[in-house]
PDB file of N, CA, C and O in Angstrom:
ATOM      1  N   MET A   1      30.439  -0.865  -2.988  1.00  0.00           N
ATOM      2  CA  MET A   1      29.122  -0.252  -3.051  1.00  0.00           C
ATOM      3  C   MET A   1      28.296  -1.088  -2.563  1.00  0.00           C
ATOM      4  O   MET A   1      28.526  -2.296  -2.612  1.00  0.00           O
ATOM      5  N   THR A   2      27.046  -0.515  -1.935  1.00  0.00           N
ATOM      6  CA  THR A   2      26.018  -1.369  -1.265  1.00  0.00           C
ATOM      7  C   THR A   2      24.762  -1.691  -2.466  1.00  0.00           C
ATOM      8  O   THR A   2      24.239  -0.749  -3.061  1.00  0.00           O
ATOM      9  N   GLU A   3      24.429  -2.874  -2.687  1.00  0.00           N
ATOM     10  CA  GLU A   3      23.516  -3.099  -3.619  1.00  0.00           C
ATOM     11  C   GLU A   3      22.037  -2.660  -3.009  1.00  0.00           C
ATOM     12  O   GLU A   3      21.846  -2.933  -1.824  1.00  0.00           O
ATOM     13  N   GLU A   4      21.171  -2.117  -3.611  1.00  0.00           N
ATOM     14  CA  GLU A   4      19.828  -1.558  -3.193  1.00  0.00           C
ATOM     15  C   GLU A   4      19.087  -2.641  -2.745  1.00  0.00           C
ATOM     16  O   GLU A   4      19.135  -3.682  -3.400  1.00  0.00           O
ATOM     17  N   SER A   5      18.289  -2.566  -1.564  1.00  0.00           N
ATOM     18  CA  SER A   5      17.419  -3.752  -1.592  1.00  0.00           C
ATOM     19  C   SER A   5      16.169  -4.264  -2.576  1.00  0.00           C
ATOM     20  O   SER A   5      15.383  -3.435  -3.035  1.00  0.00           O
ATOM     21  N   LYS A   6      16.077  -5.303  -2.788  1.00  0.00           N
ATOM     22  CA  LYS A   6      15.008  -5.661  -4.020  1.00  0.00           C
ATOM     23  C   LYS A   6      13.542  -5.171  -3.333  1.00  0.00           C
ATOM     24  O   LYS A   6      12.684  -4.906  -4.176  1.00  0.00           O
ATOM     25  N   GLU A   7      13.267  -5.064  -2.382  1.00  0.00           N
ATOM     26  CA  GLU A   7      11.974  -4.728  -1.588  1.00  0.00           C
ATOM     27  C   GLU A   7      12.187  -3.657  -0.615  1.00  0.00           C
ATOM     28  O   GLU A   7      12.902  -3.810   0.375  1.00  0.00           O
ATOM     29  N   ALA A   8      11.480  -2.415  -0.933  1.00  0.00           N
ATOM     30  CA  ALA A   8      11.719  -1.121  -0.386  1.00  0.00           C
ATOM     31  C   ALA A   8      11.220  -1.327   1.066  1.00  0.00           C
ATOM     32  O   ALA A   8      10.423  -2.168   1.483  1.00  0.00           O
ATOM     33  N   LYS A   9      11.801  -0.475   1.649  1.00  0.00           N
ATOM     34  CA  LYS A   9      11.463  -0.586   3.290  1.00  0.00           C
ATOM     35  C   LYS A   9      10.333   0.372   3.825  1.00  0.00           C
ATOM     36  O   LYS A   9      10.637   1.545   4.041  1.00  0.00           O
ATOM     37  N   PRO A  10       9.308   0.026   4.005  1.00  0.00           N
ATOM     38  CA  PRO A  10       8.283   0.981   4.457  1.00  0.00           C
ATOM     39  C   PRO A  10       8.214   1.853   5.566  1.00  0.00           C
ATOM     40  O   PRO A  10       8.480   1.560   6.731  1.00  0.00           O
ATOM     41  N   LYS A  11       7.823   2.986   5.109  1.00  0.00           N
ATOM     42  CA  LYS A  11       8.037   4.282   6.243  1.00  0.00           C
ATOM     43  C   LYS A  11       7.037   4.092   7.261  1.00  0.00           C
ATOM     44  O   LYS A  11       7.317   4.567   8.361  1.00  0.00           O
ATOM     45  N   ALA A  12       5.742   3.402   7.114  1.00  0.00           N
ATOM     46  CA  ALA A  12       4.776   2.857   8.007  1.00  0.00           C
ATOM     47  C   ALA A  12       3.872   1.918   7.583  1.00  0.00           C
ATOM     48  O   ALA A  12       3.805   1.623   6.390  1.00  0.00           O
ATOM     49  N   ILE A  13       3.192   1.429   8.383  1.00  0.00           N
ATOM     50  CA  ILE A  13       2.408   0.109   8.042  1.00  0.00           C
ATOM     51  C   ILE A  13       1.049   0.549   8.402  1.00  0.00           C
ATOM     52  O   ILE A  13       0.905   1.134   9.475  1.00  0.00           O
ATOM     53  N   ALA A  14      -0.130   0.305   7.513  1.00  0.00           N
ATOM     54  CA  ALA A  14      -1.403   0.646   7.843  1.00  0.00           C
ATOM     55  C   ALA A  14      -2.309  -0.798   7.478  1.00  0.00           C
ATOM     56  O   ALA A  14      -2.454  -1.241   6.338  1.00  0.00           O
ATOM     57  N   ASP A  15      -2.887  -1.420   8.765  1.00  0.00           N
ATOM     58  CA  ASP A  15      -3.493  -2.298   8.872  1.00  0.00           C
ATOM     59  C   ASP A  15      -5.291  -1.823   8.606  1.00  0.00           C
ATOM     60  O   ASP A  15      -6.101  -1.190   9.283  1.00  0.00           O
ATOM     61  N   LEU A  16      -5.339  -2.467   7.344  1.00  0.00           N
ATOM     62  CA  LEU A  16      -6.961  -1.975   6.686  1.00  0.00           C
ATOM     63  C   LEU A  16      -8.075  -3.081   6.607  1.00  0.00           C
ATOM     64  O   LEU A  16      -9.214  -3.048   6.143  1.00  0.00           O
ATOM     65  N   CYS A  17      -7.253  -4.208   7.305  1.00  0.00           N
ATOM     66  CA  CYS A  17      -8.268  -5.688   7.024  1.00  0.00           C
ATOM     67  C   CYS A  17      -9.506  -5.180   7.422  1.00  0.00           C
ATOM     68  O   CYS A  17     -10.382  -5.309   6.566  1.00  0.00           O
ATOM     69  N   GLY A  18      -9.980  -4.417   8.899  1.00  0.00           N
ATOM     70  CA  GLY A  18     -11.186  -4.197   9.105  1.00  0.00           C
ATOM     71  C   GLY A  18     -12.189  -3.493   8.395  1.00  0.00           C
ATOM     72  O   GLY A  18     -13.384  -3.556   8.686  1.00  0.00           O
ATOM     73  N   GLU A  19     -11.634  -2.704   7.302  1.00  0.00           N
ATOM     74  CA  GLU A  19     -12.463  -1.777   6.382  1.00  0.00           C
ATOM     75  C   GLU A  19     -13.105  -2.390   5.406  1.00  0.00           C
ATOM     76  O   GLU A  19     -12.800  -3.533   5.068  1.00  0.00           O
ATOM     77  N   VAL A  20     -14.052  -1.715   4.849  1.00  0.00           N
ATOM     78  CA  VAL A  20     -14.791  -2.192   3.525  1.00  0.00           C
ATOM     79  C   VAL A  20     -14.931  -1.113   2.470  1.00  0.00           C
ATOM     80  O   VAL A  20     -15.090   0.075   2.750  1.00  0.00           O
ATOM     81  N   CYS A  21     -14.869  -1.555   1.351  1.00  0.00           N
ATOM     82  CA  CYS A  21     -14.834  -0.575   0.259  1.00  0.00           C
ATOM     83  C   CYS A  21     -15.946   0.279   0.064  1.00  0.00           C
ATOM     84  O   CYS A  21     -17.033  -0.259  -0.151  1.00  0.00           O
ATOM     85  N   PRO A  22     -15.854   1.791   0.106  1.00  0.00           N
ATOM     86  CA  PRO A  22     -14.683   2.373  -0.522  1.00  0.00           C
ATOM     87  C   PRO A  22     -13.983   2.824   0.737  1.00  0.00           C
ATOM     88  O   PRO A  22     -12.971   3.492   0.523  1.00  0.00           O
ATOM     89  N   MET A  23     -14.266   2.629   1.891  1.00  0.00           N
ATOM     90  CA  MET A  23     -13.409   3.284   2.978  1.00  0.00           C
ATOM     91  C   MET A  23     -11.968   2.585   2.835  1.00  0.00           C
ATOM     92  O   MET A  23     -11.013   3.337   2.643  1.00  0.00           O
ATOM     93  N   THR A  24     -11.758   1.295   2.910  1.00  0.00           N
ATOM     94  CA  THR A  24     -10.387   0.914   2.404  1.00  0.00           C
ATOM     95  C   THR A  24      -9.459   1.954   1.827  1.00  0.00           C
ATOM     96  O   THR A  24      -8.402   2.221   2.399  1.00  0.00           O
ATOM     97  N   PHE A  25      -9.871   2.617   0.577  1.00  0.00           N
ATOM     98  CA  PHE A  25      -8.915   3.414  -0.455  1.00  0.00           C
ATOM     99  C   PHE A  25      -9.203   4.611   0.399  1.00  0.00           C
ATOM    100  O   PHE A  25      -8.249   5.385   0.318  1.00  0.00           O
ATOM    101  N   VAL A  26     -10.190   5.087   1.224  1.00  0.00           N
ATOM    102  CA  VAL A  26     -10.114   6.629   1.514  1.00  0.00           C
ATOM    103  C   VAL A  26      -8.955   6.453   2.958  1.00  0.00           C
ATOM    104  O   VAL A  26      -8.093   7.299   3.197  1.00  0.00           O
ATOM    105  N   LYS A  27      -9.151   5.273   3.748  1.00  0.00           N
ATOM    106  CA  LYS A  27      -8.138   5.241   4.613  1.00  0.00           C
ATOM    107  C   LYS A  27      -6.612   5.283   4.059  1.00  0.00           C
ATOM    108  O   LYS A  27      -5.644   5.938   4.449  1.00  0.00           O
ATOM    109  N   ALA A  28      -6.760   4.304   2.964  1.00  0.00           N
ATOM    110  CA  ALA A  28      -5.281   4.226   2.388  1.00  0.00           C
ATOM    111  C   ALA A  28      -4.622   5.760   2.157  1.00  0.00           C
ATOM    112  O   ALA A  28      -3.507   6.155   2.499  1.00  0.00           O
ATOM    113  N   LYS A  29      -5.641   6.450   1.496  1.00  0.00           N
ATOM    114  CA  LYS A  29      -5.372   7.923   1.241  1.00  0.00           C
ATOM    115  C   LYS A  29      -4.744   8.795   2.368  1.00  0.00           C
ATOM    116  O   LYS A  29      -3.783   9.545   2.198  1.00  0.00           O
ATOM    117  N   LEU A  30      -5.519   8.573   3.733  1.00  0.00           N
ATOM    118  CA  LEU A  30      -5.056   9.286   4.734  1.00  0.00           C
ATOM    119  C   LEU A  30      -3.872   8.852   5.346  1.00  0.00           C
ATOM    120  O   LEU A  30      -3.154   9.624   5.983  1.00  0.00           O
ATOM    121  N   HIS A  31      -3.596   7.516   5.173  1.00  0.00           N
ATOM    122  CA  HIS A  31      -2.248   6.883   5.883  1.00  0.00           C
ATOM    123  C   HIS A  31      -0.994   7.586   4.538  1.00  0.00           C
ATOM    124  O   HIS A  31       0.110   8.007   4.885  1.00  0.00           O
ATOM    125  N   LEU A  32      -1.331   7.584   3.454  1.00  0.00           N
ATOM    126  CA  LEU A  32      -0.392   8.198   2.387  1.00  0.00           C
ATOM    127  C   LEU A  32       0.039   9.779   2.549  1.00  0.00           C
ATOM    128  O   LEU A  32       1.023  10.261   1.989  1.00  0.00           O
ATOM    129  N   GLU A  33      -0.852  10.502   3.399  1.00  0.00           N
ATOM    130  CA  GLU A  33      -0.832  11.896   3.340  1.00  0.00           C
ATOM    131  C   GLU A  33       0.280  11.930   4.504  1.00  0.00           C
ATOM    132  O   GLU A  33       1.072  12.872   4.507  1.00  0.00           O
ATOM    133  N   ARG A  34       0.356  11.009   5.418  1.00  0.00           N
ATOM    134  CA  ARG A  34       1.406  11.419   6.514  1.00  0.00           C
ATOM    135  C   ARG A  34       2.928  10.983   6.112  1.00  0.00           C
ATOM    136  O   ARG A  34       3.827  11.211   6.922  1.00  0.00           O
ATOM    137  N   VAL A  35       3.238  10.317   4.780  1.00  0.00           N
ATOM    138  CA  VAL A  35       4.496  10.055   4.356  1.00  0.00           C
ATOM    139  C   VAL A  35       4.738  10.988   3.036  1.00  0.00           C
ATOM    140  O   VAL A  35       3.821  11.238   2.254  1.00  0.00           O
ATOM    141  N   ALA A  36       5.991  11.449   2.881  1.00  0.00           N
ATOM    142  CA  ALA A  36       6.689  12.198   1.854  1.00  0.00           C
ATOM    143  C   ALA A  36       6.356  11.371   0.567  1.00  0.00           C
ATOM    144  O   ALA A  36       6.081  10.173   0.503  1.00  0.00           O
ATOM    145  N   ALA A  37       6.439  12.248  -0.398  1.00  0.00           N
ATOM    146  CA  ALA A  37       6.262  11.852  -1.831  1.00  0.00           C
ATOM    147  C   ALA A  37       7.758  11.082  -1.969  1.00  0.00           C
ATOM    148  O   ALA A  37       8.838  11.515  -1.567  1.00  0.00           O
ATOM    149  N   GLY A  38       7.514   9.937  -2.591  1.00  0.00           N
ATOM    150  CA  GLY A  38       8.542   8.886  -2.728  1.00  0.00           C
ATOM    151  C   GLY A  38       8.882   8.032  -1.853  1.00  0.00           C
ATOM    152  O   GLY A  38       9.709   7.192  -2.206  1.00  0.00           O
ATOM    153  N   GLU A  39       8.371   7.988  -0.497  1.00  0.00           N
ATOM    154  CA  GLU A  39       8.259   6.969   0.545  1.00  0.00           C
ATOM    155  C   GLU A  39       7.310   6.160   0.346  1.00  0.00           C
ATOM    156  O   GLU A  39       6.361   6.336  -0.418  1.00  0.00           O
ATOM    157  N   VAL A  40       7.577   4.975   1.214  1.00  0.00           N
ATOM    158  CA  VAL A  40       6.804   3.681   0.891  1.00  0.00           C
ATOM    159  C   VAL A  40       6.145   3.648   1.996  1.00  0.00           C
ATOM    160  O   VAL A  40       6.681   3.848   3.086  1.00  0.00           O
ATOM    161  N   LEU A  41       4.707   3.349   1.814  1.00  0.00           N
ATOM    162  CA  LEU A  41       3.662   2.912   2.883  1.00  0.00           C
ATOM    163  C   LEU A  41       3.062   1.637   2.633  1.00  0.00           C
ATOM    164  O   LEU A  41       2.344   1.353   1.675  1.00  0.00           O
ATOM    165  N   GLU A  42       3.450   0.818   3.668  1.00  0.00           N
ATOM    166  CA  GLU A  42       2.849  -0.739   3.500  1.00  0.00           C
ATOM    167  C   GLU A  42       1.362  -0.848   4.118  1.00  0.00           C
ATOM    168  O   GLU A  42       0.931  -0.320   5.143  1.00  0.00           O
ATOM    169  N   LEU A  43       0.734  -1.648   3.236  1.00  0.00           N
ATOM    170  CA  LEU A  43      -1.001  -1.728   3.417  1.00  0.00           C
ATOM    171  C   LEU A  43      -1.281  -3.060   3.627  1.00  0.00           C
ATOM    172  O   LEU A  43      -1.013  -3.848   2.720  1.00  0.00           O
ATOM    173  N   VAL A  44      -1.747  -3.440   4.603  1.00  0.00           N
ATOM    174  CA  VAL A  44      -2.054  -4.828   4.963  1.00  0.00           C
ATOM    175  C   VAL A  44      -3.723  -4.978   4.747  1.00  0.00           C
ATOM    176  O   VAL A  44      -4.551  -4.409   5.459  1.00  0.00           O
ATOM    177  N   LEU A  45      -4.045  -5.882   3.591  1.00  0.00           N
ATOM    178  CA  LEU A  45      -5.332  -5.933   3.187  1.00  0.00           C
ATOM    179  C   LEU A  45      -5.747  -7.537   3.466  1.00  0.00           C
ATOM    180  O   LEU A  45      -4.962  -8.471   3.633  1.00  0.00           O
ATOM    181  N   LYS A  46      -7.101  -7.576   3.468  1.00  0.00           N
ATOM    182  CA  LYS A  46      -7.730  -8.839   4.076  1.00  0.00           C
ATOM    183  C   LYS A  46      -7.886  -9.859   2.988  1.00  0.00           C
ATOM    184  O   LYS A  46      -7.733 -11.050   3.257  1.00  0.00           O
ATOM    185  N   ASP A  47      -8.217  -9.414   1.625  1.00  0.00           N
ATOM    186  CA  ASP A  47      -8.730 -10.259   0.647  1.00  0.00           C
ATOM    187  C   ASP A  47      -8.510  -9.820  -0.757  1.00  0.00           C
ATOM    188  O   ASP A  47      -8.037  -8.694  -0.915  1.00  0.00           O
ATOM    189  N   ASP A  48      -8.827 -10.655  -1.955  1.00  0.00           N
ATOM    190  CA  ASP A  48      -8.466 -10.114  -3.318  1.00  0.00           C
ATOM    191  C   ASP A  48      -9.352  -8.977  -3.761  1.00  0.00           C
ATOM    192  O   ASP A  48      -8.960  -8.161  -4.595  1.00  0.00           O
ATOM    193  N   GLU A  49     -10.668  -8.919  -3.147  1.00  0.00           N
ATOM    194  CA  GLU A  49     -11.561  -7.796  -3.638  1.00  0.00           C
ATOM    195  C   GLU A  49     -10.730  -6.473  -3.239  1.00  0.00           C
ATOM    196  O   GLU A  49     -10.441  -5.595  -4.052  1.00  0.00           O
ATOM    197  N   GLN A  50     -10.361  -6.456  -1.764  1.00  0.00           N
ATOM    198  CA  GLN A  50      -9.847  -5.135  -1.243  1.00  0.00           C
ATOM    199  C   GLN A  50      -8.372  -4.764  -1.926  1.00  0.00           C
ATOM    200  O   GLN A  50      -8.075  -3.586  -2.127  1.00  0.00           O
ATOM    201  N   LEU A  51      -7.479  -5.846  -2.265  1.00  0.00           N
ATOM    202  CA  LEU A  51      -6.462  -5.791  -2.852  1.00  0.00           C
ATOM    203  C   LEU A  51      -6.762  -5.194  -4.615  1.00  0.00           C
ATOM    204  O   LEU A  51      -6.000  -4.357  -5.098  1.00  0.00           O
ATOM    205  N   ARG A  52      -7.635  -5.611  -5.208  1.00  0.00           N
ATOM    206  CA  ARG A  52      -7.919  -5.295  -6.311  1.00  0.00           C
ATOM    207  C   ARG A  52      -8.244  -3.699  -6.747  1.00  0.00           C
ATOM    208  O   ARG A  52      -7.705  -2.901  -7.514  1.00  0.00           O
ATOM    209  N   SER A  53      -9.558  -3.653  -5.736  1.00  0.00           N
ATOM    210  CA  SER A  53     -10.066  -2.103  -5.730  1.00  0.00           C
ATOM    211  C   SER A  53      -9.295  -0.997  -5.238  1.00  0.00           C
ATOM    212  O   SER A  53      -9.407   0.122  -5.737  1.00  0.00           O
ATOM    213  N   THR A  54      -8.222  -1.347  -3.924  1.00  0.00           N
ATOM    214  CA  THR A  54      -7.591  -0.343  -3.713  1.00  0.00           C
ATOM    215  C   THR A  54      -6.319  -0.200  -4.429  1.00  0.00           C
ATOM    216  O   THR A  54      -5.876   0.934  -4.606  1.00  0.00           O
ATOM    217  N   ALA A  55      -5.725  -1.161  -4.832  1.00  0.00           N
ATOM    218  CA  ALA A  55      -4.558  -1.028  -5.883  1.00  0.00           C
ATOM    219  C   ALA A  55      -4.882  -0.226  -7.185  1.00  0.00           C
ATOM    220  O   ALA A  55      -4.042   0.559  -7.625  1.00  0.00           O
ATOM    221  N   MET A  56      -6.021  -0.397  -7.779  1.00  0.00           N
ATOM    222  CA  MET A  56      -6.538   0.194  -8.837  1.00  0.00           C
ATOM    223  C   MET A  56      -6.450   1.805  -8.463  1.00  0.00           C
ATOM    224  O   MET A  56      -5.697   2.579  -9.055  1.00  0.00           O
ATOM    225  N   SER A  57      -7.223   2.137  -7.527  1.00  0.00           N
ATOM    226  CA  SER A  57      -7.433   3.325  -7.142  1.00  0.00           C
ATOM    227  C   SER A  57      -6.237   3.939  -6.760  1.00  0.00           C
ATOM    228  O   SER A  57      -5.969   5.077  -7.147  1.00  0.00           O
ATOM    229  N   LEU A  58      -5.500   3.302  -6.043  1.00  0.00           N
ATOM    230  CA  LEU A  58      -4.082   4.021  -5.804  1.00  0.00           C
ATOM    231  C   LEU A  58      -3.245   4.508  -7.044  1.00  0.00           C
ATOM    232  O   LEU A  58      -2.664   5.592  -7.107  1.00  0.00           O
ATOM    233  N   LYS A  59      -3.273   3.510  -8.048  1.00  0.00           N
ATOM    234  CA  LYS A  59      -2.582   3.567  -9.304  1.00  0.00           C
ATOM    235  C   LYS A  59      -3.159   5.006 -10.003  1.00  0.00           C
ATOM    236  O   LYS A  59      -2.434   5.900 -10.440  1.00  0.00           O
ATOM    237  N   GLU A  60      -4.707   5.006 -10.001  1.00  0.00           N
ATOM    238  CA  GLU A  60      -5.256   6.241 -10.959  1.00  0.00           C
ATOM    239  C   GLU A  60      -4.875   7.407 -10.118  1.00  0.00           C
ATOM    240  O   GLU A  60      -4.948   8.481 -10.716  1.00  0.00           O
ATOM    241  N   GLU A  61      -4.448   7.466  -8.753  1.00  0.00           N
ATOM    242  CA  GLU A  61      -4.087   8.582  -8.212  1.00  0.00           C
ATOM    243  C   GLU A  61      -2.548   9.191  -8.245  1.00  0.00           C
ATOM    244  O   GLU A  61      -2.053  10.233  -7.816  1.00  0.00           O
ATOM    245  N   GLY A  62      -2.103   8.213  -8.855  1.00  0.00           N
ATOM    246  CA  GLY A  62      -0.545   8.427  -9.418  1.00  0.00           C
ATOM    247  C   GLY A  62       0.492   7.757  -8.367  1.00  0.00           C
ATOM    248  O   GLY A  62       1.640   8.200  -8.327  1.00  0.00           O
ATOM    249  N   HIS A  63       0.085   6.655  -7.487  1.00  0.00           N
ATOM    250  CA  HIS A  63       1.038   5.944  -6.636  1.00  0.00           C
ATOM    251  C   HIS A  63       1.363   4.652  -7.178  1.00  0.00           C
ATOM    252  O   HIS A  63       0.523   4.092  -7.883  1.00  0.00           O
ATOM    253  N   ARG A  64       2.458   4.109  -6.946  1.00  0.00           N
ATOM    254  CA  ARG A  64       3.007   3.058  -7.514  1.00  0.00           C
ATOM    255  C   ARG A  64       3.095   1.841  -6.648  1.00  0.00           C
ATOM    256  O   ARG A  64       3.640   1.996  -5.556  1.00  0.00           O
ATOM    257  N   ILE A  65       2.664   0.706  -6.949  1.00  0.00           N
ATOM    258  CA  ILE A  65       2.658  -0.489  -6.315  1.00  0.00           C
ATOM    259  C   ILE A  65       3.865  -1.271  -6.478  1.00  0.00           C
ATOM    260  O   ILE A  65       4.070  -1.823  -7.560  1.00  0.00           O
ATOM    261  N   GLU A  66       4.675  -1.377  -5.533  1.00  0.00           N
ATOM    262  CA  GLU A  66       6.218  -1.657  -5.457  1.00  0.00           C
ATOM    263  C   GLU A  66       5.992  -3.370  -5.371  1.00  0.00           C
ATOM    264  O   GLU A  66       6.673  -4.055  -6.135  1.00  0.00           O
ATOM    265  N   SER A  67       5.202  -3.929  -4.601  1.00  0.00           N
ATOM    266  CA  SER A  67       5.212  -5.357  -4.446  1.00  0.00           C
ATOM    267  C   SER A  67       3.927  -5.680  -3.594  1.00  0.00           C
ATOM    268  O   SER A  67       3.265  -4.865  -2.952  1.00  0.00           O
ATOM    269  N   VAL A  68       3.725  -6.935  -3.709  1.00  0.00           N
ATOM    270  CA  VAL A  68       2.498  -7.778  -3.083  1.00  0.00           C
ATOM    271  C   VAL A  68       2.707  -8.960  -2.602  1.00  0.00           C
ATOM    272  O   VAL A  68       3.154  -9.798  -3.385  1.00  0.00           O
ATOM    273  N   ARG A  69       2.517  -9.247  -1.578  1.00  0.00           N
ATOM    274  CA  ARG A  69       2.902 -10.642  -0.922  1.00  0.00           C
ATOM    275  C   ARG A  69       1.815 -11.111  -0.144  1.00  0.00           C
ATOM    276  O   ARG A  69       1.024 -10.250   0.242  1.00  0.00           O
ATOM    277  N   GLN A  70       1.616 -12.232   0.154  1.00  0.00           N
ATOM    278  CA  GLN A  70       0.908 -12.697   0.764  1.00  0.00           C
ATOM    279  C   GLN A  70       1.324 -13.457   2.081  1.00  0.00           C
ATOM    280  O   GLN A  70       2.091 -14.395   1.862  1.00  0.00           O
ATOM    281  N   GLN A  71       0.985 -13.255   3.401  1.00  0.00           N
ATOM    282  CA  GLN A  71       1.264 -13.606   4.463  1.00  0.00           C
ATOM    283  C   GLN A  71       0.200 -13.918   5.790  1.00  0.00           C
ATOM    284  O   GLN A  71      -0.473 -12.977   6.209  1.00  0.00           O
ATOM    285  N   ASP A  72       0.109 -14.938   6.269  1.00  0.00           N
ATOM    286  CA  ASP A  72      -0.928 -15.439   7.088  1.00  0.00           C
ATOM    287  C   ASP A  72      -2.309 -15.055   6.692  1.00  0.00           C
ATOM    288  O   ASP A  72      -3.069 -14.474   7.466  1.00  0.00           O
ATOM    289  N   GLY A  73      -2.675 -15.447   5.267  1.00  0.00           N
ATOM    290  CA  GLY A  73      -3.763 -15.107   4.591  1.00  0.00           C
ATOM    291  C   GLY A  73      -4.358 -13.803   4.591  1.00  0.00           C
ATOM    292  O   GLY A  73      -5.579 -13.647   4.619  1.00  0.00           O
ATOM    293  N   ARG A  74      -3.286 -12.585   4.553  1.00  0.00           N
ATOM    294  CA  ARG A  74      -3.447 -11.440   4.461  1.00  0.00           C
ATOM    295  C   ARG A  74      -2.572 -10.836   3.247  1.00  0.00           C
ATOM    296  O   ARG A  74      -1.484 -11.358   3.008  1.00  0.00           O
ATOM    297  N   TYR A  75      -2.988  -9.835   2.540  1.00  0.00           N
ATOM    298  CA  TYR A  75      -1.800  -9.273   1.370  1.00  0.00           C
ATOM    299  C   TYR A  75      -1.235  -7.802   2.167  1.00  0.00           C
ATOM    300  O   TYR A  75      -1.884  -6.908   2.710  1.00  0.00           O
ATOM    301  N   HIS A  76       0.149  -7.966   1.992  1.00  0.00           N
ATOM    302  CA  HIS A  76       1.098  -6.854   2.113  1.00  0.00           C
ATOM    303  C   HIS A  76       1.349  -6.330   1.086  1.00  0.00           C
ATOM    304  O   HIS A  76       1.889  -6.923   0.152  1.00  0.00           O
ATOM    305  N   VAL A  77       0.980  -5.036   1.063  1.00  0.00           N
ATOM    306  CA  VAL A  77       1.012  -4.312  -0.341  1.00  0.00           C
ATOM    307  C   VAL A  77       1.909  -3.016  -0.153  1.00  0.00           C
ATOM    308  O   VAL A  77       1.510  -2.070   0.528  1.00  0.00           O
ATOM    309  N   LEU A  78       3.123  -3.021  -0.782  1.00  0.00           N
ATOM    310  CA  LEU A  78       3.916  -1.876  -0.674  1.00  0.00           C
ATOM    311  C   LEU A  78       3.736  -0.662  -1.735  1.00  0.00           C
ATOM    312  O   LEU A  78       3.956  -0.835  -2.934  1.00  0.00           O
ATOM    313  N   VAL A  79       3.369   0.426  -1.264  1.00  0.00           N
ATOM    314  CA  VAL A  79       2.871   1.523  -2.082  1.00  0.00           C
ATOM    315  C   VAL A  79       3.939   2.579  -2.082  1.00  0.00           C
ATOM    316  O   VAL A  79       4.245   3.081  -1.001  1.00  0.00           O
ATOM    317  N   ARG A  80       4.508   2.948  -3.133  1.00  0.00           N
ATOM    318  CA  ARG A  80       5.465   4.171  -3.381  1.00  0.00           C
ATOM    319  C   ARG A  80       4.351   5.635  -3.480  1.00  0.00           C
ATOM    320  O   ARG A  80       3.566   5.677  -4.427  1.00  0.00           O
ATOM    321  N   LYS A  81       4.366   6.658  -2.556  1.00  0.00           N
ATOM    322  CA  LYS A  81       3.565   7.824  -3.006  1.00  0.00           C
ATOM    323  C   LYS A  81       4.036   8.619  -3.961  1.00  0.00           C
ATOM    324  O   LYS A  81       5.154   9.133  -3.903  1.00  0.00           O
ATOM    325  N   GLY A  82       3.239   8.776  -4.891  1.00  0.00           N
ATOM    326  CA  GLY A  82       3.403   9.794  -6.119  1.00  0.00           C
ATOM    327  C   GLY A  82       3.567  11.143  -5.516  1.00  0.00           C
ATOM    328  O   GLY A  82       3.259  11.443  -4.362  1.00  0.00           O
ATOM    329  N   ALA A  83       4.172  12.059  -6.569  1.00  0.00           N
ATOM    330  CA  ALA A  83       4.427  13.501  -6.313  1.00  0.00           C
ATOM    331  C   ALA A  83       3.085  14.062  -5.927  1.00  0.00           C
ATOM    332  O   ALA A  83       2.971  15.257  -5.651  1.00  0.00           O
TER     333      ALA A  83
END
């Protein structure tokens, strides 16, 4: 048997570093519409403020944050789309 990967593989990646709130969340929702329920979308965000507000709003919408990692000064957030 194969062990399931600890980190989900994203179906798509959306770089939202050039956006400002609330457009970051709006664009994230538009990208989530392109993936099926249960699939994972990777969001690339520029700073703590973008991360906090977008993650909170996505959770309120019923989506799940799978992981957050920092790389090259950006946040890479894996979001599993809710039903």
